[in-house]
N, C-alpha and C positions, 0 to 999 in steps of 0.2 A: 442581434448580438453576434459578432464575428467570433468563431471558435475553431481552432486548429489543433489536431492531435499530431505531435511530432515524435518520431521514433529514431533515435540516434543509435545505430548498431555498429559495434565492433566485435571481433571474435572474443574479446576479453571482457566486454561490458555492453549491456543494453540499457539505455536510458529512455524513459517515456515522459513526455511533458504535455500537459493540456494547457493551451494558451487561449485565454478569452480576452478579446479586445486588446491584444498586444501584451497582456499581463499573464505571467505564469501563475496558475491556480492549483495544479496538481503535479506531483513529480514522483516517479518510481525508478528504481535502479536495480539491476540484477547483474552480478559479476561472476561469470564463469560457473562451473559446476558447483564449486564450493560456496558461492554466494547466492545460488538459486534459492528462491523462496520455497518454503515448505507448505504454505497454506493451500489446502485442498488435496494434498497428497494422501493416498490411502495405504495403510500398512497392516500387515498381519502382526499384531503385537502379542506380548506375553505379560500377564499380570504378575508383578514382582512383589507388590506389597499393598495390603488393604488397610485403610485408615478409618475405622468405624467412627471415631470421634469427629472427623471432618466430613464423613460420608463421601469419601473420595478414594481413589486408588492410583498407584504409580504403575505405568505401563511401559515396558521396554519395547521401543520401536526401532532400535538400532542407531539412535543418536547418542551424542556424548552424555546428555542428560535425559533421564526418564521423563516420559510425558505424563501429564496430570489428567485424570478422568474423574469428573464430578458425577455424583449419582444422578443429577438432573440431565446430564449428557448421556446417561445410560438408559434412562426411562422417560425422560421429559419430552414427550412428543408435542405437547401444546407449545412449550417454550420454543422448540426447534421450528415448528410450523410458523409461529409468529415472527421469528427471526428471519426466516427465508422469505416470508411474504412481504415483510417491510422493505428488505433490501437484500437481494439474493446473494448468497455466499459471503456474507459479512457477519461476523460473530458479535454477540453482545459484549459490551465492554463495561458492564456494571461491576461494581466492587464485589469480588468473589465472596468476601466475608459477609456481605449484606444481601446475598441473593435470596430470592423467595422460592419456595417449592414450586416446581413447574406446573403442577396441576391444581394449585390452590384456587378455590372458588368455582371449580367446574361442576356441572351437574353429573349425576351418577352415570349417565350414558356417554359422557364426553370421551373417556378413555377408549371405549369400544369403537366410537366413531372414528377415532384417529388410528385404530388398529393396535391398541395397547390393551393387554389383559388387565382387568381391574386390580388383581392382586399384585401385579408388577408395578402398577402406577404409584403405589405407596410403600413398596417393600424397601427395607434398608439395604445398603450396598453389600453388606457382608453376606446376605442371603442370595444375592444375584451373581456374585463373582467368587472365585476361589484362586488362591495363589498358584501360579503355574499355568493357569488357563490361557488358551489362545483366544484372541478376540480381534475382530476386524474393526479398525478405527480409522477416522479421518482427522487430519489436523485442522482445527477450527481457529486456532490462534498460534502464531509463530512464537518461538522462544524470544523472550525480551529480558535483557539484563541477566540477572541470576536465575530467572525462571525458565523452566523447560516448556516445551510446547503443550498446548491444551488440545485434547482430542475428544471426539464424540463418536458414539456408535450409530448415530442417526446420519448415515452417509447420504450425501446429496451430490448429484452430478450436474453441474451447470452447463447449459448449452447456450446458443446464441439467443434463443427466444424462450426456452423452458428451463426449469430446474426439476430434475428427477429426484424424488425422495424415496429412499429404499424401504423405510419402515413406517412412514406416515401415509395413510390411505387418503387423506383429504386432497381436494382440488382447490386451487386459489388463483387469484389474479393480483398482480402487483398493485399496491396502493397508489403508485405513481401514474397509473392509467386512470384518468378521472372521468372520461366520457362513459355514461351508464350504458348506452347502447353497445359500445365496443366491449365493455366489461361483460355484458350478457352474452355477446357473440362468442367471446373467448371461453366463457364458462360452458356454453353449449358444445363447443368443439372439444374441450377437455373431457366433458362428460361422455361424448361419443367415442373417445379413444381410451377411456380409462381402463386400466387393467388391475393387477394386484399391487400396484404401487401408486404413490401420490405424484401430482404434477402441479407446478406453479407457472403461470404465464408471466414472463419477465416484461419489463417496459418495452423492450425491443420487439415483443410479439404484437404490439399495436399495429394493425393494418396487415398483418401476415395472412396468407391464404390458408385454407384448411389443409391443402396438400403440404405446404411448408411446415406447418405445425405437426402434422401426422408423421412426416418424414423424420423430423428431429426427435419426436417421441420414440419412434422405432429405433433410431440410432442410439439414443441414451439407454433404452431397454436392453439392446444387444450388448452395449458396453458394460452394463451392470452384470449381466449374466456371465460375461467373460471374466470380470473381476472376481465374482463368486467362485467360478470354476478354478481360477488360478489360486485363490486363497486356500482352497481345499487341498491343494497339492504341494504346499510349501510349509516349512517350519518357521516359527517366529524366532527372532524378529526379521521381517522381510518387507521390502517395498513392493506393493502390488500394483499401484497405479500412480503415475507421475502426472501432475497437473501440466497444463500448457506452459510453454516458455513465456517470457515476459512480453515478447512481441505479440503473439496470438492472444494472450490473456488480455492485453490492453485493447486489441481489436474487438474481442468478444464483449468485454465489460464496459468499455468507455466509448467506443466508436458507434454512435447512433446517428439518426438523421438530424440531430441538433448540432452535430459537428460538421462544419462545412468541408474541411479537407483533412485527409490523413496523409501525412508526408513522411516518407522514409528515405534514408540516405544510403541504402545498400541494395544492389540489384537482386541478390539472392533472396533477401528478406522480402523485397517487393514482390517477387514472383510467388513466394510462399503465401503472402497475405492476399495476393490477387486470387490465387486458387481457393483460399479459405472463403473469401467474400463471394466468389462465383458460386460456391457450394451453399453457403449459409445466408448470405445477404447480397444477392445480385444487384439489388436496387442501389446499394451504396458503392459498388465497384467503380463508378465513374468519379467518385470523390478521391480515389487513390492517386497519389502523385509520387513520382520518383525524383528526389532532389539530386542534381548532378553538378551543382556549383562547386567552385574551388574552395570557397570559404566554408568552414564547418557549419552545419545546419543550425545548431543551438546558438552559435554566435550571430547568425543572420537574424534570429528572432529574439536576441538579447536574453536568452534563457540563462546563460552563464552568469550574467550580472544579477538576475533575480535570485539565482541559487546562492550566490555569495551573500546577498542581503538576508536570505533566509537563515543563515548561520549566525547572524549577528545577535548578540544579547539585547542590544538597544535598537529600537525601531523608531525613527523620527516620523512625526506627523507633519503634514503640510503647514499647519498653523504655527509650528514651532514647539508644540508639545511632543512627548515621546512615550513609548512603552518600554518596559524592561521585562523580558521573558526569561524565567528560570524554571528548568525542569529537574525534578528529582525522581527517584525510584517510585515514590508514592503519589506525587501530584505535580501539577504545573501551576506556577504562580505568575500572573500578569499584573504589573503595577503601572498605573496611568499617572503621568506627571504633566503639569502645565509647561515646564521647561521655559522656553523663551517667549511663550505667548502670554501677553498681559491684557489683551482685550481692549475694547474701546468704551465699554459702558461699565456696568456694575460687576462686582466680583462673582456673584452667583451666575450671571450670564456667561462670563468667561469660562467658568468651570463647566457649565452645561454644554457649551459649544465644544470644549476639549473632550468631554466624555462622549458626546455623540460622534465626533470624528474618530475617537478611539474605538468605538463599537464596530464601525465598518472595517477598520484595520485589524482588529482582533479576530473577527469572523474570517477574514482573508488569511491571516497568519495561522490560525488553527487548521484550516484546510490545506494550506500550502505545506506546512511543517508536519502534517499528520499527527498533531498532538492529541492525546486521548487520555482516558481515565478521568480522574478527578481534577478539575480545573477551578482555581479560585482567582477571581478578577477583583483587584483593589482599585475601584474608581475613586476619583477625587470626591471628597465629602460634599454633599449638597444639602442645604437646609430644608428645601421645599419637597414635600412628599410627591407633588405632581411631577417635579423634575426627575426624581428617582424612578417613578413609574414610566416616564417617557424614555429614559435610558434603557430600562428593562425591556420594554416593548420593542425598542429599536434593535436591541441585541437579538431577540427572538426572530424578528423579521430578517435580519442580516444572515442568520444561520439557515434560512430556508433553502438556499442553493447548495448547502453542504450535504453530500451524500451520506456522510456519517451521521448516525442517529444521535441527537443531543437531547438532554433534559436540563432545563434551566430553572433555578429557584429564584424567587423575587429578591430584590436587593435588600440587604439588611440596613439597619440604622447606621451602621459603621461604614456603609458604602461598599460592602462586599457582595459579589454575586458568586454563588457556587453552581457549578454545572458539571455534567459528565458528557463525554463524547466517545463514540465507538472507535476502537482501534484494533486492527488485526496484525499489524506489522510495525516494525521499529520506525520511529520518526526520523526525519532527515538528519538531525543532529547525530543520532546513534549510527545511522547508515554511513555517513560520509566522514565521521571523525572518530578518533580513538583517544583514550586517556593520555595526557601529556607526560612524556618521560622526564621532563624537567621539573614538574611540580607534583609528581606522584599522584596524579589523577585528580587534583583539585581543580584543574581547568582542562580545556580541550584545544586541540589543534587538528588540522587535517591529517588523516591517516597517511602513511607512507605511500600506499597504493593510490590514494586520492591525489597526493602531490605529484607522483610520476605521471598519472593519467592526465592530470591538469597540464603538466608540462608538455606531454605529447599533444594534447589538443591545441595548446598555444604554438607548438611547432608547426602544426598544420596551417595556422594563421601566418606565422613568420615565413613559411615556405612560399607564400604568395608574393612576398617581397623579394625573395631570392630564388626564383625558379631555376631548378636544375643544379644549384650550387650545393656542395656538401655543407653540413651544419654541425656545430659543436654545442652540446648541451652540458652546462656546468651545474652540478647539484651537490648537496651535502653527501659525504661518503656513505651514510646510511641509506640514502635514497639510491645512490649508485649500486649498492649491494642488492637492493630490491630489484632494480632493473636487470642486473646480471643473473638473478635467481628467478623471480616470478615474471619478470617483464621481458624476457628474451623474445618470446613469441610476439608480444605486442610491439617490440621495437622493430623486429623484422617485417611485421605487417605494415608499420608506419613507413619504413624505408621503401617498401614496395609501393605503397600508396602514393608517396611523394616523389618516387623515382629519383632518389638521391641516397647518399650515405650519411649516417649520423654517428658522430663520435661522442662518447660519454666521458666527461671529465669530472673527477672528484675534487671538491673545493671546500676545505674545512672552515673557511671563513664565511661560507653561506649558511644562513639559518635553515632549519629543516624544511620550512615551507617555501623557501626562495629557490629560484633557479635563474640561469642566464643563458640566453640563446644567441649564438654568434655565427655568422657565415664563415666558412673556412674549415680546414681540417686540423685536428689535434691528436697527437699520439696518446693513446689511452689503453687501459686494460682490455676493454671490449674489442677494440680494433686489433690489438695484439693477438688475442685468442683466435679471432677469425682468420688472421693471416697464418697462424701456425696450423690451423685445422685445414 
């Protein structure tokens, strides 16, 4: 299977796309310092409130909203170990109100094996924390909607091949490494370098030499000591350790030997990634490619079109059926409909075929849109129990390629399947769109920044048709204001990139999401300001 990792870098935005067989399957975006992800950041926080009834605490880490710390994330070494072992640095997305005690069902020696004092393993949160106490925490789930970030005291440092665990003494090997001989080899290496902290061999550790693993373990250990030393000399709230930027994080977590090519469209980022790979994964350096074409990288691979479809509420199936996907704060609902498909034989067979086709598309859409939490799928009713079981089995098989951990319950007699999927960051819909100013949040449209950046990307395409000519971009006045405020640097970068001048024209007749690109010069506020300066 052909698989390419594309990284589209601009000073104001980094977009990452994983394309399999020409189809976008994963997408991430990071916009400037304000839009940078928080997942994995380490803070010296201060406990500002303890909630004994919820066995949780609010922790001030310097963000607009206080972070939330559950008692399981304070004492639950077993839960944390299983989380990291299953899929490194990805947090559980189980319903917080239905979570189970982290050490339930363990034998008496288990807490000690993981480096947890037995009395701590079952202690209530009010005996473990006091208000005003400083505490070192790591973001395990980014803020979503009205919720603040979720944090844990079980700090882990992900490397290319290893995950370093600060509080858990156990050693483990990723479940994605299936060869028993390789698993045993990695266990032996980890056992030979074990210290007073825990280590997990990630999937990328498969085939790595003893020296490579030892060197990475030494690096992560040194990094942890540096974090601890810095935390001891600052007052909360304070950022202690910043996770890698979007480019290097994608290279570390997504770029494996199963990805044929890593393609970047920026020379500086290319050099940075090349140095990173030569240090941590020299065998993959030959797959690194610098894209230097005139047409934007994401346009060449049709990623822009796939992203546009990922924002649609209705998704058409090839047979003529369709899905309707609606997300709320609490859950996501997927409705399957036959639409224009009427089948060739009996009605039950038509329904079964539509449901089976929907299964493949649902698994793809969950991964692409990064939908998580509780998900309810309303399949078309089927009379035969064998057909319901067939659809259920097909869904589980289709989800096997998804890196996010899923739990799927059997189909009910009403044709409903309930499932959960891990999620640690906002889905595409929340990342790229904002509440509509016209309908008071009842619907969505592209955010103003997304509109202007989309217009800038299309100008790169238009510039291919008008090389060297000045261009005029007509937009809604509100979009013009965003360009003059937040987009000045981006516009200057675009002019430098295209080697031309761009005039911005406000047009109240244009909708918020619309824009018009024309060759030629127009007198405008932006040009006037530049002339006076």
